[in-house]
BAMARSE-68354 format. One record per residue (C-alpha): residue in one letter; z, y, x. Coordinates in steps of 0.001 Angstrom, whole numbers, plus 500000, padded with zeros to 6 digits. Each point is the difference from the previous one (the first is absolute). Example, Ala and Ser with C-alpha at 12.3 -4.5 7.8 and 13.67 -1.06 7.14 Angstrom:
2
A507800495500512300 S499340503440501370 
This chain:
336
M926312774071117953 K499954499000498518 E506647497959498847 G502077496775500168 M503474499153501320 Y501056499237503555 S503261498909501636 A501128502477502637 R501022497061502162 R496784498078499487 V497308502603499867 W496729498368499112 I497338502083501653 G497107497590500044 L497028500633497820 L498162497149498330 G497484499364500362 C494131505074500269 L482625504130505701 S501012503455501177 L501373502609497652 L497380502156498309 C502128503055500580 I498222503283499471 G502920502100501179 D503276501185498531 T499179502082496964 A503246500741498156 A503629500954500523 A503254499253498202 D499544502729497390 N496375499069499252 P499664499032496320 E497467497247500783 A502349498226502417 K502839500240497485 A497711498668497256 W499264496893502061 L503735499308500360 Q500370500338496242 K497040497676499432 M501524497415502353 S503353500134498213 S498362499561496600 A497815497099501196 A503017497978501138 R501106499707496358 K496630500018498270 Y497632497205501102 N499709496240499734 Y498860498390503242 E500287497024502298 G499405499723503726 V501342499117503426 F501706502421502344 I501438499710503492 Y503196501630501174 L500509500553503726 H503453500964501234 G500357500024503776 N498619496628501090 R500563498325496635 L497052499525497657 Q500391499004496357 A497119499140497663 V500708500328496276 R498033499347496818 I500830502484497232 V499328500013496255 H500936503238498219 S499993500559496247 V500778503001497795 E500450499234496320 K501422502501497511 E501396502102502876 K501834496969501432 E499177498816503513 H499909496368501051 E499220498769503475 R499770496685501831 L499951499738503781 V499278496815501929 L500652499856503750 L497051498300501689 N501524499375503437 G503433499101501318 L502747498952497593 Q498721499137496525 R501137502630497558 E498975501618496767 V501321503295498667 L499805500955496337 R500596503590498970 S500380501203496436 N501104503633499823 G503506499977501549 K500324496217500199 V499037498292503269 T500002496195500389 Y499559498232503356 I498960496341499989 T500331497809503108 P499538496225500469 K502907497857498825 N500516498601503488 S500048503444501617 A503212500807501870 R499157503691500258 K501873502249497606 V498203502823498263 E502196503075500366 Q500070502769497449 R497862502838501266 R497174502304499018 N497669498823502778 H497945497327498303 P496410499959501236 R497848502314497916 P497742502965500681 G502252502383501833 F500265503655499050 P502475501765497720 L498963500690496433 L499604503747499834 S500930501930496882 P498764503615499749 Q503463501113501104 R499910497734503051 I496542501245500928 D501237503600499866 K502979499004502135 L497813498117502487 I497711502927500776 E503005502102500994 S500411497844503129 Y496515498539500596 D496433501218500316 V497625497943497824 I496442500035501308 L496733498623498602 S498484498110502945 G496643498688498835 Q498830496752498443 D500092496389501155 R499609496471498592 V502822497536499347 A499534496574498371 G496371500925499341 R500905503116498004 T499513503681500801 T503275501762500697 Q501323503514500519 R502217500268503058 L503108502217499999 T502066500853503050 I503631500926499411 K501409501835503004 P503718500818500328 R500832503572500959 D502785498933502367 K501119496995502076 L502521498700497468 R497589497972497854 Y496910497822500379 G496437500699498933 Y497563497890497985 R496320499377499550 L498949498923496517 W496736498543498740 L499560500459496228 D497351498279497925 H497502502742499207 E499421498827496441 T503541499179498852 G502323501581502570 L501718496660500672 L501591499839503446 L497983497483502042 K501333500609503500 T502854501791501758 E500963500601503599 L503447501267500866 L499837502119503142 S502694500561502573 R500164503156502094 Q498007498162502704 L497188499442497454 N500056496235500353 I499919497885496841 P503278498061499662 E499502499209496303 Q496808499441498040 F499046498754496555 M496398499284498955 F498167498238497193 T497371497558501264 T498707499236496496 V500641501700496678 R498520499513496529 F500733502147496954 L500413498178496666 D499689501047496364 S502972497754499235 V502133497513501895 P500241496418498679 A503637498999499544 A499453496939502213 L499358502227503033 L503499501452499678 E501759496631499713 P501615498584503171 K498475496857501471 L502873499254502377 D502721497773498560 G503126500867501937 N503160502073500290 K500046503256498070 F501911503152500911 T499814502782497439 F501130503576500577 Y499904503140497906 R498943503030501996 N500801502615497376 H503484498916498933 P502856502522499739 D502716500399502587 E501650496583500531 T503482501362499412 G498852501583496770 A501550503241501147 V498210503306500113 T501729501991502710 P498897502805502304 P499446499271503696 S503102499948502180 W498021500824503144 H497227502293501141 P498149500730503272 A500832503339501555 E496438500076501366 L496891498807498196 P496437500256501324 R497998502652498187 G498568498738496731 F502414497093499518 E502306500016496998 L502195497506498158 S497794497863497740 A502361497144499036 H503638499021500295 R502014496909499100 H503273498174500576 F500250496198500202 P502166497303501576 G499563499440503735 A499253496731501778 D503472498589499236 K499628500926496291 Q503202502023500241 S499568503019502244 P497931502669498241 M496710501082501530 E498183503226499315 Q496259500531500406 L498327503397500263 I496209500237500035 Y498249503094501326 S496273500603499599 D497425502662500824 G497646498694497302 L498438497406502315 S502435498833502691 S503500498888499068 V503254499212501796 S502791497848498568 V503565500660501162 F502561497213499497 I503711500757500286 E502903497535499739 P503567499803501329 L500540498377503382 K502418497076500070 P502637499953502776 E498339497049501745 Q496445501187499440 K497906501173502919 P497927502951498803 L496262500228500454 Q499270502913502306 G496748501541501180 P496324499285499324 S498108496867499028 S496424499544498868 L497292497596498935 G496552501530500114 V500041503243498051 V503293499164498283 N502835501760501813 A503748499903499467 F502946501827501520 G503658499006499729 A502924502418500239 T503615500208498867 H501933502707498228 D503647499940498937 H500225496150500197 F496759499521498077 Q496810498308501192 V496908502158499479 I496464498633500385 A496811501998499372 L496839497919499575 G496369500852499267 E496327500024500973 V500428503225501949 P500275500850503725 P503278499170501809 A500991503669500223 T500043500277496203 V502445497161499290 R502169501148502916 K500116503566498679 I501076498864496545 A502472497265501038 T501866502151502500 S500380502912497587 I501420498027497059 Q503343501284498819 K502248499695496998 N499664502602497313 G502696502549500634 D500100499440503768 R499848503201502015 N499538498462503423 R498393496933501439 D502152497580502007 
């Protein structure tokens, strides 16, 4: 949820490719300690266990199958992902370092982004959990089975129409997230992730984390400082933010032409997030105006004072529109 860098002129909004329920009825609300404890258990499990398995990721009509090996050694995480269908690719993750490997004869470029295929749900610190339950109801919704294991199901319901809901299936023993469904307001399932097999390990042999594909390597660092090296306050802010959203990250970096500066503002409610990209318009440049979408990823383009503004996120169209059209420079008294 979950931030990466995007060109305002080339917004990449694709996502890479996630028995009946034994529901005994909704039994808890957002302020219920048991529901909150399950979220905390899930967050801890993501950084705690060694395991290997296969999961599928469904986004719209695109299905990706991925083998995953996850290791935690001396509080350091290592992960290897192997795509089992479509373009051959392996992804290696070691803390903030992410390496993509594609065949040597592949003509497809791996772009820098946060959306490599892995179990999809934001890591929730205690602070993020407290923030989340300000805008969502978290409900215990009975037990089920996923990948042959007993799970506790949670339903996360937004309290307004400006964010999506989720269903989560957590391994009953460990709390590891085994399945998610992202829900639109129409209650269809546009995005789903689910383990089909999973096996917990006492330790992970080093060989399981070594890539088997000999090809092109693209390595990125997800936790590097601002590319300009400058620590500066935001130059822009939205006059209107949906309830619960607040600034969670901010950076400056060169735009697509490596010369014009771009500014990125990231707003989050603890679960959903919206990135806002702002860069100067060139005299010959045609601005991007209005909405665009791919599945649950929505974007909205607007202009303000000869700047291109694009808001982008896994939120409903009304949310990115509200934020993009209210962006203004700090110190402005009136919108154009």
